[in-house]
N, C-alpha and C positions, 0 to 999 in steps of 0.2 A: 153604456154605463148601467142600464137596467139589468143586462145579462150578468153583470158582476154581483149587483146587489140582489138579484134573484137567487143567487147561491146561497145567501145567508138566511139564518132563522130570524124570526121577528125579534126585535130589540127588546129582552125581557123586562127592562126596568119600566117601560112605558106601561106595562100592566099594573104596576104598583101605584100609579097616580092617583087613582080614586081613594086608596087607603090613606095615602099621604095627605090628601086633603081631610080625611076624617080625623086623623091624628093630630093635624095643625089646628083644628077647630077646638082642641082641648083648652080650657080657660087658663091653664098655666103653659101653654105652648107644646109644641112637638118635641119629643126625644126621639131623634133619628138614629137608630141603631141598624139601619139597613145597609149602608155602604161603608166600607172599611177605610175612609179617608181621614188621615191624621187631622187633629184639632189643635194640637199643642204647639207652642212656637218652635220654630226653627232655632236650634241652639245659637247663641250669640257669636261664638267663634266661627261658625260656618257662614253666618250672614257677613261677618266681616271680611271673610275669604272671598265671598260673592262679590261684595262691593269693591274690594282692592283690585279685583280683576275686570270691573265693568267697563274701563277704557280697553276694550278688545275689538279694534275696528277691522282686523284681518280675519279671514276664514280660519276656523279650527280645523284641526285635522281629525279625521274619522278615527284614527287609532289612539287619539289623545296625546298629550305632552308626555315626555319621558317622565315627568314627575307624577302624572297620573298613572302610568303604567307601573312605576315604582311602588306607588301606594297600593295599587291592586295586587301586585305580586306579594307585597309584604304582608297584606291582609289575609290572602288566602293561606299563606304559610302559618301566619300567628294565630288566626282564628279557626281555620278549617283543618289545620295540619297537613296541609300540602306540602310536598317535597320537590326540590329542584324547579320551582315555579319561575319561569322567564317572561319577558315581554311577550314572546310568541304564544304563551299560554293564556293571555288575557285580551279582551276585546271590549271597550265601553260601548254601550248601546243607548238609545234615546228613550229610556224607560223600558221596563220589561214587557208592557203590553204590545208595544210595537213589535218587539222581537217575537213574542209568541205568535202574534197574528201573521207575520210575514216570513217567519223562518221556513216553513215548507216550500214556499215559493222560491225563496233565496237559495235553498238546497236543490232546486230543480225537480221537486217532486210533482206528480201530475196524476192523470188518469191510470188506474192500475196499481198505483202505490198506495200504501196504507199508513195512516197515522194513528196510534193507539194512546189512549189516556185513561185515567182512572174512571170508574163507574160513576162516582161523585166527583165532579171537577169544575175548575174554573172554565167558563163557557168558551174562552178565547181559543183554547186548544182545538175545539171543533171548528170555530171559525177559520183558523189558520188552514186547517185541512180543506175546508170548502173554497177558500179564496185560491188555493193551488189546484183545485179540481181533483184532489186526491180522496181516497175513501177514508172514512174514520170509523174507528171500532173502540168501544168502551170495554174495560177489563175488571175484573176483581183481582186475578193473579195474572201478571203479564206473562208469566212462563207457561201458561196454558193456552196462549195465542198459537195460531198457525203462523210461523215466521216467514212463510214463502215470499210473501209480498209486503211485509212489514218493514218499513224503511226508517221510521222514526217513533221512539217510545218515550212518551212523556212520563216522568215520575213526578211527584209532587209531595215532599215531606219536609216540614210539616203541611198538611193538607189545607187548602181552601176548597171547600167550607168546613170540613169536619174537625180539623185540628189533629188529625191522625198522624202519628210519627211512625216511619218505617224503621225497624231496627237495624242495627249494623249487619247482622246476620241476613236478614231479608234483602238489604241492599246488595250485600256480597253475592248473594245467590242470583238476583236479578242481572246483575252487571255480568255475571260469569255466563249466564244463559244468553244474554243479548250478544256479547262478544262471539260465542260459539256459532251463532246464527248470522252474524254480520250485521246486527241491527245497531243504529246510532241511538244512544241513551241521552235524552236531555233532561237533566233534574232541576226542577224548579224549587229553589231553596230559599225563596224570598223571605220566608218566616223563621229562618233558622236560628235567629237571635232570640227568638220568643217561645222558649220551651219552659213549660210550667211543672208538669208532672213526668217530663221525659226529657232527655238530653239529645236533641237531633244531631245526627251525623251526616256529614256531606259524602257524596260519592267521590269527592276528590281526596278524601282520607285514605291513606295507603293501606289501612286494615280493610278497606273495602275494594279498592281497585288493585291491590298487589304492588302497588308502587309505579303503575303505568297508567296514563291518561287516554290510552288508545280507546277511541270509540266512545268517550264519554264527555259531556260538557255540563257544567253547572251554570244556572241563571241565579244572579243575585241582584237585590235592589236595595237603594237607600231610602225608599219611600217610607217604610215602616219604622226601621231602626232608628233613622234620623230625622223623621218628619219631613222628608224632602219629596213628597209626591208631587209638589208643584214645580220642583226643578227638573223632573224627568231624568233621573239618574240611576243607571243600572249598568251591569257588565256581565260578560261571559267569562268563564274559565274552564280550561280543559284541553282537548285534543288540538295541538297546533295544525294538524292535517285538515280539521274542520274549520278552525278559526281563520286560518290563513286565506283560503278562498273566500269565506265570508267577508273578510276585510276588503278584498278586491271588488266584491260585488257591492258592498255598503259604500266604497269610494265612489263608484259610478253613480250610485243613487244618491249621493250627497247626504247620507245618514250620519250627520255630525252632531255630537253633544256640544252645546254652546261652551265657548272658552270659559265664561264665569262659572257655569255649572262644574266645569272640569276642576277649577281651583277649589270649588266648595266640596267636591268628593274627596280630594286630597285632604283637605282639614277634617272632613267627618271620619274617614277611615283611620287617621292618625290619632284619633281620641276614643277611649272606651267609657269614659266617665259618663258622657251624655247619655250613651246607650244605657248604662246601669240606671241612671236616673228615670229614663223614659220606661223602661222595664218595671221600675217600681211603680210607677202611675198605672200602668196597664194592669199589673199584678193586683193592686188595691181595687181597681174597677172590676176586674175579673171576679174576685171574691164577693164583692157586694152584689153584683148582678147574679152570679151562679147561685148564692144563697137566696136571693129573692125569688128567682125562677123556680128553685126546688121547693120553696115554701109555698109557691103559687100552684104547685101541682105538675111542673114539668119534670120530665127526665132528661138527663144530659148524657149524651154518648160521645166517646172520644174526647176531644176538646183538650188533650193534654198539652197542646201548644197552639201557636198561632194567635190571632187577634179575635177570635170568634168562639161562641158557644154554640154547639150543635144540639138543639133543644127540641123536644116533642111533648105534645099532650096526647099522642096516639089518635090524632084526627087528621083530616085533610089540612095540608099547611095553609091553604087559603083561609080556613075556618079560624086557624090560630092567628094569621095575619090580621084577620078581621077583629078577633077578640082583643088582641093588643092595641090595634088602632083606636078602638073605642076608649081605651085608657091613654090615649096620646102617645103611644109608643109605635115606632114603625121598625119592622124587621124584614129581612129578605126571606121569601118562601123558598123552600128547600128544593123544588122542582125546578128553579133557575139553574141548578147545578146537575141535573139529570133526573130521570123518572124515579130512580131510587130514593130520591129526597122528597117525595110527595107528602110525607107525614111529619116532616121536619121544618124548622125554621133556623136560619143562621142569625145570631145575634152578635153584633159587633161591639167591641169594647171601645171604640173610637168615638167617644163623646166626653165632653167636659165633666169634671168632677160633679159640677153642680147639676147637670143634665142626668148624670148616672144617679145621684141622689133622688132626683125627681122620679126617675123610673122605678127605683127601690120602693119609694113611698106609695106609688100608684099600684105596685104588684102586692102590697103588704096590707092594703086597706080593703 
């Protein structure tokens, strides 16, 4: 077991513990803006769907119920503009982090193969490559990579941590390049419902892929859009030639989304109103925190979408973390997401309205 764990980097969040203790010592308590975990209630109709399916004594199927697959295909067409989406084009997964971490292994990648991801990125892309013993490479523009050993190309738009959105033109260019070189594109689109100053586009849109899903798969999650992080509800959509073998592998591995969660996903994807309401909550928190950070001397880059503000005071990210911890505010240091983030911090919008108001007050005194 140690041989496996030795392949992995140190768990970054452990380094934040001393700063968390400092922030928690504030007389009015901590404002935790470090981890992007939802804090608002699960919408009532989704809870009811979960409860109604609670009496589920049998094993769920890895592919999900026909009702779930119907909901997934409808949503991909309705929300993302996909065309001709069938059950063969979708696959539920047990939360998106599990998928990201184990996908290179499930694809059969190993030594000599390369996995690429953005220069500033969710750390689990690298973890997935390491677990498979594949090489990992960070990029600024993926089309400048050497494709000879590149097997898996991660895109992330809107980005975690920066909130950057890839334009339709950029996505089209990257997909065309990847197809030319036989590179599988995995597009992490978990924040696609949360565009503020940009309108994120999926690789599943025909304007990007030319009406073909060959060589492309998108990853979607209900954690942020529907406050279902605790339900572990996510799915893949795209190339059946990729999803079919993955389904078989995941059957052997018993990677089953629980039956009550499947029912909850059907309810969540069938309703747009709760997404609109949650977006409004996040939009108000974003405005309040952004204005307070700017007034406090921060500069904010990108952040046109997602659940984060990518902020800097042009100093070491750990100096900024300490500065805010002294004010009872905990944020994530930018170097968690790669060396290029060493002068930034990631500020999450996932705190209650009351805690956001507390942060704003502390930043303005």
